N, C-alpha and C positions, 0 to 999 in steps of 0.2 A: 057559385064560384069557389067558395071555401072548400067544399067537399072535393072538387076537381083538383085543387092544389094538394090536398092530403093524399089523394089517390096517386098523383104523379110522384110525390115524395116517397111513398111506400114502394112504388115501382123502381125508383132509383136506388134506394138503400136496401131493398129486399135481398139481392144477391149477397150483400155483406153479411147478413145474419143467417144465410142459408148454411146448412150443414156441409162442411168441407169433406170431400171424398177421402177416406183413409187410404194410406199407401201400405200395401201388404208386401212384406219381404219374407222369402222362404229360403231355408238352408237345410241341406242334408247333413245331419250330425253323425259323424263316425260311421256312416253307411248303415245306420240302425233305424232312424226315423227322420221325418221331415218336421222342422220347427218353423212355424210362421208367426210373425209379429206384425202389429199395426200401430205401434206407439212411437214411431220415429220422430214425429213432431210434438210428442208429449202424450200424457195420459188422456185417452178419449173421455168425452163427457157423458157418453152413453155406453151401455153394454150391448155390444153387437153379438149376434149369433153367427157362428162360423160353420161354413160347409166347404167340403173339398171333394175332388174326384180325380182319378187317374185315367187318362185316355177317354174311352167311351164308357167307363163304368158309371154307376149311379152316384148321385150326390150323397155324401155321408156327413152327418152332423158331428161336431167335435165332442169328444168324450173327455178330453184332458185340457182344460184351459189354463193359461198362465195369467195371473192376476196381479194388479198393482193398485193399492188403495181401494180394494173391493171392486175394481173395474177390470173387465176382460181386456187383456192386451196381446194375447197370443194363444197358439194352440199347437200341440204336438200330435202328429198323425203318422201312421205307417205309410210307406210309399216306395216308389221305384224312381231313381233319378233319370232313367233312360226313357221315361214316358212323360208326356205333357201333363203337368199338374195344374189343375184349375182350382181357384179359390173364390168364395162368395161370402160377403158380409151383409147381413140383413138386420135392419132396425126399423120396425114399423113398415112404412111403404118404401123406405130407402133400400136399394139393392146395389151392392158394389161387387163387380165380378172382374177377375184378372187371371191370365194364363201365365205359367212359369216354365221355363226350360231349366232343369236342375242338373244337367249332366256335369257342368263345371262348378256347380254351387255346392261343393262338398268340403266339409271341415272335419278333419280327424282329431281325435283326442291326442294330447301330447304324449311322448314316450315316457315310460316309467322304469323304475329299478335301475337307475344309472349307477354304475360302479366304475372304479378305476383300479388298474393293476400295473405295477412296475414289473414288466416282463423280464424273462431271463436274457432277452436280447438287448437289455438296457434301454428299451423304449417304453413310453407311457401309453397304455392301452385303456380306452374307454368303451364300455359296453352298455346297451340299453335294450328294452323290450317294447313291442307294440301291443296295443289293446284293440286294434281295429280288426273287424272280420275280413278285411280285404286280404287277398293273397300276398305273401311276403314280396313277391317280385313286382307287385303293383304299388309299393310304397317307397318313395325316395325320401332322403333326409337331408337336413342342412345343420351344420355344426357351427357354433360360434364359441371361441375360447379367447382368453386373455391371460397375460402374465403380469403378476404383481399389480393387479387392478389398473392396468393400462387399457388402451382402446381395444375393442373387440376385433378379432379376425374371423372371417367367415370362410366356410369351405363346404362344398357340396359332396354328398355321399351317394353313391349309386344305389339304385333300387335293389332291395334284397339284402343289403349289408347293414349290420347292426353293431358296428364297431368303428372306432377311429383311433389313429395312432399319432402320437407326437414323438418325433425322433430325438433321442438322447437329451432328455430334459435335464435342466440344471438343478442340482440338489439344493441350491440356495434360492430358488425361485418358487413362486406360488402360482399354480395353474388352476383356472376355473373354466368349466365347460358346461354348455347347455345344448339341447337338441330339439328340433321340431321336424315335422314331417307333413307330407301331403300325398295325394294320389298321383302316380307317375303318368306320363303322357301315353305310355303303352296300354294303359287301362282306362283312358279317358281323363286327361289331365284336369286337375282342379285349379282354380285361380286362388284358392284360400290355403294358406299354411295353417297348421295347428298352432296353438299357443306354445311358448317355450317351456321346456321341462324345468323341473327344479334343478338348481345348479349342483354340480359335484366338484369338489375341490381337492387338489393334491398339493401338499406342501412338503418341506424338507424332511419332516418326520414320517413321510410315507403314509399319512393317515387320510381317510376319506371323511369329508364333512358334508352335511346337507344344508348347512347355513353358515355363512361367514360373518354373522353379526357379532359385535363385541359383547362379551359377557356382561350382564347387568351388575355384577359385583365389582368390576374393574373401577368405575368412577367412585364407588363407595370406598374402596381401599385407598384411592388417591386422597379423598377428603379426610379420612381418618388419619392417614399419615401426616397430612399438613397440619391438622389440629394438634396431633401429638407433638410435632416439632415446635409449634407456637407455645404450647403449655410448658414444655421443657425449658424453652428460652426464658419464659416469665419466671419459672421457679429458680433458675440460676441467677437471674437479676435481683430477686427479692430475698434470697437466702444465701448470705455470704459464706456461711460455714459449708454448706453443701457445694457451693461453687468452688471453694478452695479444694475440697476433696476430689471433685470430678475434674476440675481444671486447675491443677496446681500452678502457682506463680513461679515463673523462671527467674532466678536471681539476676540482677543487673550489676555487672562489674562496676566498682567505684573508680573514678579517675585517680584516687589515691591508693597506693599499694597497701594491701592488707594481707593477713595470713589467709591463704586459701583454705586452710583447715576450718576456718570459721564459717565457710559457706555450707559445709556439710555437717551433719550430726553424727559424729563418730562416738563410739564408747570410750570411756576413760583409758582403758588399757590399750586400745588401738591408737589413741591420740599420743600416748606416752612413747610409742615406738617411733614417732616422728621427731622426738627431741634428740639433739646430738648428745653423744656420750664422750666426756672428756677424761674418763678414767683409763687412759692408755699409758703404756710404758714410755717414760721419757727417754729421749735420745740425747746422750751427752755430747757436748760440743767443746772442742779444745781450741785454744789459740796458741800459735807458735810464732816465735820471732824468726823470720826468714833470714838466713845467712848465705851470702853468695858463695858459690863453689870456689871461686878464685881467691876468696879471702880466708878460706879455711884450709889449714895444713895440718895433717895428722902428725903425731909425734915421731913416727918412723919415716917421715918425709914424703909420704904418699898423701894424695888428696882424698877426701871422703865427702860423700853427699849426705845431706841432711834431709830426712823425710819431713814433709810439711803437710801431712794429712790434717785436716781441720775437723773431721767428724769421725767418730768411732762408735757405731751403734751396736757393735757386736760385744763390747766389753761393758759390763755393768760396774759402775762405780758409785760410791756414796756421794751424796750431794756435798759433803764437807770437802772431799778431795777436789771437787770441781771448783770450789771457791779459793783453794790455795794457789798461790802464784807458782809458776814453773820457772825454775832458775835457768839462766843462760850464761855461757862462758864466752864472752866476746874476746877475740884475739886482736891485739893492737897491730897497727901497721908496721911498727919498728920490729916486732918479733917476726913478722913475715919477711922483712928485708934481710934480717940475720939468717934466717933459714934458707933464703935463696942464695946467700953467699956460700 
């Protein structure tokens, strides 16, 4: 009874431990060779022997294996994409065979030698080269470009053309472009595009770049600049004399009036020029007794006017003369009445 149960258990779990059939994928690379791999689900646990044949040809063993962790995971073989390609994996008594139609399973290499030129027509022209053995009229391209790191714009380029134009670019913008290609439908269209080419960049300085990554020295310069500023601030705070030299104190006006000359450090000779000079020529001043014209009668019966100038700076006199009184001859009212009679 017990052996029967063990036999039944082995029959149920046997398929679980059975070797899973590897799935072989094949791709025509750049129209030069056929590359087949069988590690889609992971690295196989055993080393398979790979055989292949085209159409009715004989089976050929693989001469160039692709390995991973010392295990065979693929094989590169010459071939023709327009013929049925058959593959066979053998390990012990296990034999896994599969047929492939490779007409649309073609992947070209990406374009190379991308260049950019600002043409005489003021347009931006991009040029590239193919490395595929396919005729030029059998290869179509797709371009993607962006301005100032914005979203990509895509554009198809007809078969046989190896250039692309951006009309009237802005001198203040940055343009980045990449290209990929595939076999055109006129020559048996492939479902696979090549990888994108290396980017080419045009900026306002009209230069071509192969990489737009930031220079590794840029963050270093930022760090050095920040450390320098911090050290300078610490030196100014702890060294009063140096701080006064580099950052002189601006004088604050006092609410009480002071001589403005004290704010500045003038030489003694220059400061003396600001002092007032009182050694000037004195201007004599006289005082006269004013006599009304009607009260003064001349001896010949005519009236005369008396000048009452109080200053005379044009005549130089001695200080002693200025202190002497000036005599006056007043006329009485009785003499005036007699004269009028």
